[in-house]
Structures are given as C-alpha cells and as structure tokens.
N, C-alpha and C positions, 0 to 999 in steps of 0.2 A: 794976310796971306803972303807967303814967300815961295817963289818958283825956283827950284834948284836947277841950275844950268845943266843941260845934257852935254855929254862929251868930256866930262872932267875925270872919268875913270882912268886911272894910270896903271896900265899893266906893268908887272914887275919886269925889271931888266936883269938879264942873266938869271941867276938862281937866288936872288935876294928878294924877300917879301917886300911889298910896297903898300903902305896905308895912305889913303887920300881922304881928307875930311871934306864933306860936301855941304854940311849945314851945321850951324852952332847957335843955340839959344841957351840961356842959363840952365834949363831943365833937361836938355837933351842935345846930343850931337850924333850925326849920322855920317858914315863914311863907307868906303870900299876897301877891302883888304885883298890883295892879289898875291898868291903863293904859287910859283911855278913848280912843276913836277921836280921832285927831289930836293926842294927847298928845306932849310932848317928854320923853324919858327922858334926864335929865342926870346919871345916876349916875356915880360914879368907880370905879376898880378897887378891889377889896376885898382884905383880907389873908388871906381864907379861900378854899378851893376852893368852887365853887358849882355846883349843879344846878338847872336850871329845867325844869318840866314844864307845858306849856301845856294848860289845862283847857278854855278856850273863847276865841274871838276869832281875829283874823288880823292879821298884820303881817310885819315883817322883823326880823332880829336880826343885828347886826354884832359880830364878835369876832375877834381874831387875823388881821385883814386880810381876812376873808371875810364875806360877807353871805348869809343864807339866809332863805327864806320860812318863816314859822311859822304853825301852826294847831293845833287840838285834837290832842293826842297827841304833839306834837313834844317831844323831850327834848334839852336842851342842857347840855354841861359846859363850865365856864369855870374854868381854873386860877387860883389866887391871883395877884393882881397884873396880870392881863390886862385891858386896856381893852375894854369891851363895853357895848352898849346896844340896847334895842328901838327900832325906827324904823318910819316909814310904817305906823302902826297904823290899819288900815282898819275893823276891828270891835273893840269893847271887848275887851281882853285880861284874862283871869283866869289867873294863873300860880302854881303851887306853887313855893316856893323852899326849897332845902336848902343850908345852909352847914356846912362841916366844916373845922376845929372851929367852935364856936358863933360867930355873927356878933359882931364886936367894935365895929363902927361905924367902923372905920378903912379 
C-alpha cells in the first residue's frame, strides 16, 4: 500500500494551467490539473490512455471532434493519441487525472 500525501494539490498561478503528479507506478500515474477561469489549455495528445474526473469548476472539453460541457462529477475518457483540451473555463477547474500506463511526458 502507498498513502498519497494530502496537501500536494497546486492551484494554478495567474491564468496558467498547472499539473501536479501525486502517484506514479509503472501501470498508472495520478495527478491533479488546475485550470483557472479563462485559462488556455494548450496540451498535446499523450501516449497514454487518460481519465479526467472534474472535482470542481465549469467549462467545456473537446476531444474526438466532440465538445461537452463539464462540471463537478463529470468523468471523461481520452484514448492515447487523441487530440483533446479543456476550453471556455468559466469557473476555476480542479480535475483528477489518471494515466495508464504512467505518464511519460510524450
């Protein structure tokens, strides 16, 4: 068992999104993604499958040619290699992020 330390969530500074990794094992990594209202999410597709769980905030999410409104409780799956991003962030977003296998940065 591994206990993930509390208090490591890093809210974004200014209008820049912030990703903080909290746990990494070969098969999985888990982090938090913070996007302040009005932020531009310029992420690129990843080499890993990804799940997002919106904890708080509101905005929209575009992936696979579709756009959906997101808010607390929204869960999103993005397959490896698919272009995706948050947009139209109207309330600061706090999102749990799960990568499988662990995020490689590619």
